[in-house]
C-alpha positions, 0 to 999 in steps of 0.5 A, spaced: 739 327 191 740 324 184 735 328 181 738 335 184 745 333 182 743 332 175 739 338 175 744 342 177 749 339 172 744 341 167 744 348 169 751 348 170 752 346 162 746 351 160 749 357 164 756 356 161 752 357 155 748 363 157 754 366 160 758 366 154 753 370 151 750 375 156 756 379 159 758 380 151 751 383 149 751 390 152 758 391 147 755 387 141 749 391 141 752 398 143 759 398 140 758 393 134 750 394 132 750 401 134 744 400 139 743 405 144 742 404 152 735 405 151 735 399 146 739 395 150 734 396 156 728 395 151 731 388 149 732 386 156 726 388 158 722 385 153 726 378 153 725 377 160 717 379 161 714 376 154 717 369 157 714 370 164 707 369 163 709 362 161 712 360 167 706 360 171 702 357 165 708 351 165 706 351 172 699 350 171 700 344 166 706 341 171 701 341 177 695 338 173 699 332 170 703 331 176 709 331 171 715 336 171 720 333 166 717 333 159 716 341 160 723 342 163 726 338 157 722 342 152 725 349 156 732 347 156 732 345 148 728 352 147 734 356 150 739 352 146 735 354 140 736 362 142 743 361 142 743 359 135 739 365 133 744 370 137 750 366 133 747 369 126 744 376 129 746 382 124 741 387 127 738 388 134 732 385 132 735 378 131 738 379 138 731 381 141 728 374 137 734 370 140 733 373 147 726 372 147 726 365 144 732 363 150 727 366 155 721 363 153 725 356 154 727 359 161 719 360 162 717 353 160 722 350 164 723 354 171 717 352 175 717 344 173 724 344 174 724 348 181 718 343 183 722 337 181 728 340 186 723 341 192 720 334 191 726 331 191 728 334 198 725 333 205 722 340 207 727 341 212 733 340 207 729 344 202 734 350 203 740 346 202 737 343 195 736 350 192 742 352 195 746 347 192 742 347 185 744 355 185 751 354 187 752 349 181 748 353 176 752 359 178 759 355 177 757 354 170 756 361 169 763 363 172 766 357 167 762 361 161 765 368 163 772 364 163 770 361 156 768 368 154 774 372 156 778 367 153 775 367 146 775 375 147 782 375 149 784 371 143 779 374 138 777 381 140 770 383 137 769 376 135 762 376 138 759 371 133 764 366 134 763 366 142 755 366 141 756 360 136 760 356 141 755 357 146 751 352 143 755 346 145 754 346 152 747 348 151 746 341 147 750 337 152 745 340 158 739 338 154 742 331 154 743 330 161 736 331 163 735 324 160 738 321 166 733 324 171 728 320 174 721 323 176 715 319 180 710 319 175 703 320 177 697 318 173 695 323 168 687 326 167 684 323 161 683 330 158 687 337 158 683 341 164 687 347 167 686 349 174 682 356 175 687 360 178 685 365 183 689 370 187 685 369 194 686 361 194 693 362 196 695 363 203 696 370 206 703 369 207 705 367 200 701 373 197 704 378 202 711 375 200 709 376 192 707 383 193 714 385 196 717 381 191 714 385 186 715 392 189 723 390 189 723 387 182 720 394 179 727 397 181 731 391 179 733 392 172 737 388 168 744 386 170 747 389 163 746 396 166 752 394 171 756 391 166 755 398 161 756 402 168 763 399 169 765 400 161 763 407 162 768 408 168 774 406 163 774 398 164 775 394 157 770 389 155 775 384 157 776 387 164 768 387 165 768 380 163 773 379 169 768 383 174 762 379 172 767 373 173 767 376 180 760 377 181 759 369 179 764 366 183 761 370 189 754 368 187 757 360 187 761 360 193 755 363 197 749 360 195 749 353 198 751 356 205 746 361 204 741 356 203 743 351 209 743 357 213 736 359 211 734 352 213 737 353 220 735 361 222 729 362 217 728 365 210 726 372 212 733 374 215 737 371 209 732 375 204 733 382 209 740 381 208 740 380 201 735 386 199 739 390 203 745 388 200 742 390 193 740 397 195 747 398 198 750 396 192 746 400 187 747 406 191 754 405 191 754 405 183 750 411 183 756 414 187 761 412 182 765 417 178 771 418 173 776 418 179 773 412 183 778 407 185 778 401 181 778 396 187 771 399 189 768 397 183 771 390 184 768 390 191 761 392 189 761 386 184 763 381 189 757 384 194 752 384 188 754 376 188 753 376 195 746 379 194 744 374 189 746 368 193 742 371 199 736 371 195 735 367 189 735 360 192 732 362 198 726 366 195 724 359 191 725 355 198 720 360 201 715 360 196 715 352 196 714 352 203 708 357 203 705 354 197 700 348 198 703 342 195 698 341 189 699 348 187 707 348 188 709 349 181 704 354 180 706 358 185 713 357 183 711 359 176 707 365 179 713 368 183 718 367 177 712 371 173 712 376 177 720 377 177 720 377 170 714 382 168 717 387 173 724 386 169 720 390 163 718 396 166 725 396 171 729 395 165 726 400 160 725 405 166 733 405 168 734 405 160 730 412 159 733 415 166 740 413 164 739 417 157 735 423 160 738 424 166 744 420 168 747 413 170 747 415 177 740 417 177 738 410 174 742 406 180 739 411 185 732 409 183 734 402 184 737 403 191 731 406 193 727 401 191 731 396 195 730 400 201 723 400 200 723 392 199 727 391 206 722 395 210 716 392 206 719 385 208 720 387 215 713 390 216 708 385 212 711 378 213 
């Protein structure tokens, strides 16, 4: 429990940093730097996907050396460095570089950190462990949005100032990791990466990863939700409050969702989550200029429910299905699939937004979510 709480505090601080930045990037790129929604989709897609290969690679290293903490520490330090680049950005190229460095840090840390969480809890409490971590992580996100809102309210358009202050909690999160303790297994004398073959994974895990890939192809960056709200005459400050509602719902529901998945099974929570995603995206597709504002607030809260029902539960299911000696590798593979899928998903959404309409972009995501629901029902 000690490691789970400390890793949760690290994620809490790091997400304060990340969410001081993330919801402001669409406006910084489009309003301040003059980039188009297509460029926004390209930046977010490249940032997530270029780092995704590192997730399975860091999982390999973690499994080979039976060490989780060094790579976790390196990854969180990389995310702090990415915030520094965003603070000095004067063009969308530097923003892209900052996002890539930040996401590379996430790619390095994700698999070993999640393997450390899985190994710090008993199998029957694994859903609760991941749920608690997601709850603390998202509580940090909620706090970060509050800080961003305060900075924006007191200094409208002062994005660089917010980005500079975001470095502080990121560094505090790195320091927190020095209190984590892990069991140190003897390391081999030489670096020898295991040869990974898809066929050695259990069948149920392979099927689940295929479903995740299908779902991810329609799961574009959350920045499009923020941009959609802005297009419906919500101010930048209002959009931050919408994102706050999303994060609050995510934080409040993550631990109960993880606990419930321990009792009734992961599949039912994931079905509810994918269906929630589909309904939210179809709801955004139906929005128009005359839409009541409470509808948008409700959709953002429902989107937080979707995240709570899926993020921690997916990781717990992968940890359940993976062989113990390939746990970090499997977790990294899952994260890599999600990240790689985000590039075409975000790029396509940006192109559809520009070429057709925002409504068409969200309808595409909603339809993909429904396909994933049926895939999970039939295949798993």
